[in-house]
N, C-alpha and C positions, 0 to 999 in steps of 0.2 A: 042749228048747232047750240049745244049747251053753253051758256055764258061762261062757266068756269073753264071749260076746255078752250073756248075762244080767247079768253084772257091769257091763259097759260101759253097757248101757241103764239099769240101776238108778242108776248114777252120774250119767248125763245127766239122768235124771228128777228127781234130788234138788232142784235149784233151782226146777224147774217145780212140783214138789209144794209147796215152801214158798210159792210165789206163790199156788197154788190154796187152800192152807190159810188164808193171810192173808185171802183173799176169801170164805171160808166155803163153798168148793166141796167137796162130798162125793166119796168114791170112786165111788159109783154115778153121779153126774152126770158126772164125768170119764170114766168108762167109756163113757157114751153119746156123748160128744164123740169119744172115741178110735175108736168104731165108725164114725162119720161120716168121720173121717180115713182109716181103713182102706179104706172103700168108694171114696172119692174118689181116693186114690192108686192103688188097683187099677184103677180105670176109666181113669186117665190113663197108666199106665206098664206095665201087665201084660197087654196084648193080645198076640195072636199074629200074626206076619208083618205088623206095622204096622197091623193092624186094631183097632178099638175092641172091647174084650171084651164079651161078652154078660153078662146078669145072672147066668146060670148059672156062667159062668167066674169072675165076681167072687165069687160065693158059695163056689166051690171054693177060690179063692186065699185068701180072708179067713177062711173058717170061719163066716161069717154067713149065715143062711138067705136064700133067694131073696126072700121077701116083705119082709123087713127091708132087704135090700140095695136092692131096688127103691124102697122108701120113702125111704131115705137118698139115693139118686141124684136123687130128685125134689125134695129140699129146695133152696131158693134159696141161691146162693153169694154172700155179701155181703162177701167178703174184698177184692175189687179196689177198690171205692170208697174205703175207708179208706187203702189203699196209695197210690192216686192223689193223694188229698188230702195225705198226708204228703210224697210226693215233690215236689209242686208248692210246698208251703210251705217245704220244705228248700231247693229251688233258689232261691227268692226271697230267703230269709234269707242263703244263701251268697253270692248276687250282691251283696247289700247290704254284706256283710262285706268282699268282695274287690274290687269295682268302684270305682275311684277317682272315677268320676263321681258316686257317691253318698256320698262322704266329705267331712268337714269339711276345708277347705283348710289350716287352721292346725294341727289336731291329727292329721290323717291317719286319724281314726277314723270309723266310720259316722255320718253326719250325721242330724239330725232332718229328716224329709221332709214335704213338704206333700201332703195328699190333694187332688189336682187334676190338671190337664192340662199343667203345665209340663214342660220336658225333663228336669229332675232331680227329678221328683215321685215319690211312692209309686206312683201309677198307671203311670208310665213304667217303673218298676222291675218291676212285676208284668207289664206287657206284654212286657218284654224277657226275663224269666226264668220267668214263670209260665204261658206258653202262652195259651190262650184263656179262662182263668178270670177272671171279673169281679173288678176290684180291690176293690170293696166287700165281696164275699163272702170274699175271702182276708184282708182287713183284719179283718173280724169274727172270723174263725177264729183269727188270730194274737193278737188281743186276748183272745179267750176262753181260750186256753191259756196266756196270760201271757208270750208271746214279745215282744210289742210293747205300748206304751201309746199312747193317743190323747188329746190335749187340744185341743179345737177342731179346727182343720184340720191340726195338727201331729202327726206319727206318729214315735215314738221307739223304737228297738230296745232291749230290756231284757236280752237274754241274748247270750252270745257263741256263737250257733248256734241251731238249731231244737231247743229243749229245752222241751217243753210241760208244765211242772211243774203248771200249774193245771188240767189236764184229765187225769183218770185214763184216759179212753177214748183220748185221743191218745197218752199214754205207753204204753198197751198196744199201740197200732198200731206204735209205734217198737220195742217189745220183740219183737213178732211178726215184723216185717220183719228186724231184726238177727239174731235167733236162728235164723230159718229160713234166712237167707242163709249163716250160718256152718255150720249143719248140712248144707245142700245141698252145700257145698264138701267137708266132711269125708266125707259119703256118697259123693260122686263119686270122691274119692281112694281110698276103700276099694274101690270097684267097678272102678276102672280105674287101676291103679298105673303104667301106661305113659304116661299123659298127665295127670300131676298138675296141678291148679290150685294157685296160690300158697297155701301154708299154712305160715306161719312164726310163731314166738313166741320170746320170751326172758324168763326168769324165774329169780331166785335166791331161796332159801328161808330165809336166815338174816341178814336186815338189821335194823338198829336202827329204832325207830319214827321217829327223826329222818330217817334216810336213806330210809325208805319214803315219808315225806311229801315229801321233796325230789324223789324219783323221780316222784311224781304231777305235779309242776310241769314238770320237764324233759321227761318223756314227752309231756305235753300240748302243750308248745311245739313240740317237734320233729314231733309228729304233725300239728299244724296247718300247718306249713310244707309237709310232704309232701302233705297233702290239698288244699291250695290249688293246688299245682302240678298235681296230677292233675285237679282240678276244671277248671282252665283248659284242659287237654288235651281232656277230655271235652266241654267246652262248644264247642270249636272243631270237634269231629267229630259233635256231636249233629245229627240230621237235622231236628229241629223238627217242622214239619207235613208234611214230605216223606215219600213212601212209600219204604221200602227197596227196592233194586234186586232183591233175592232174594225179596221178598215176606214176609220174616220180620223181626220186631222183636227185636233183640238188646239185652239189658240187661247192662251190665258196670259194675263199680265195685270199690272196695276199702274194707273196714271195719277199723277199729282199736279196740281196747278195752283197758282197764287190767286187769291181773291183780293181785289183792290178796287176801291171806288172813292171818289172825292165829291162831296156835295157842299154847296154854299148855303149856310143857314143863317137866320137872323139871330140877334142877341136874345139870350134867355131873359125873360121878365122876372 
């Protein structure tokens, strides 16, 4: 393996390994998951002349024997349902935050909504932003993960965004979606430097604790303004239940995240 690639991959794996160790996942267990990922990616992206690769080719590309590659190919893929659930919950909460029809007229903030069939109800919010998912099912999910609370027929938003702190499973869905989106863009840019996807960041490495805390606030506020503008644009162009004219479903968006690190350093001479 080329040393630069090894160093880069080891560095990328560091936060993932911390997550795995916190959850008691051994190296052996992670290795079995990595084999499944190798086989899946080889089957999706490493065919010849646009054809799906055979089990033999997958074995050659990955270094995993044919019997094991075939077994891994036959495992069920349960990634999509979690992503769909996350995306729909995110759209509903974003609509609640941004659509003035669901805001308190006096404060301009997201209002408590009634679970029912009125025009400004939680059910109408879900119908407008959540697609064909039942309002009760989505409400139960948002309550479960701590994003909303319910008292009788009243539903109240508890967080400034879809942040499912009360559900480890939902937080891991968010982690997987965000991390894979970022790595997909980075890999794309490494593979095709002539048609780069947007990849920008800004960071300084010698701020005071006070200024670092202040930056958390100013970056969050400015990021929310941008994301609301982009969400409005995407909402206007989303096809909803319509079929795309080219027969392909295109996913597009923009992710923002805070860069923050603290190091102990010696006194400058």
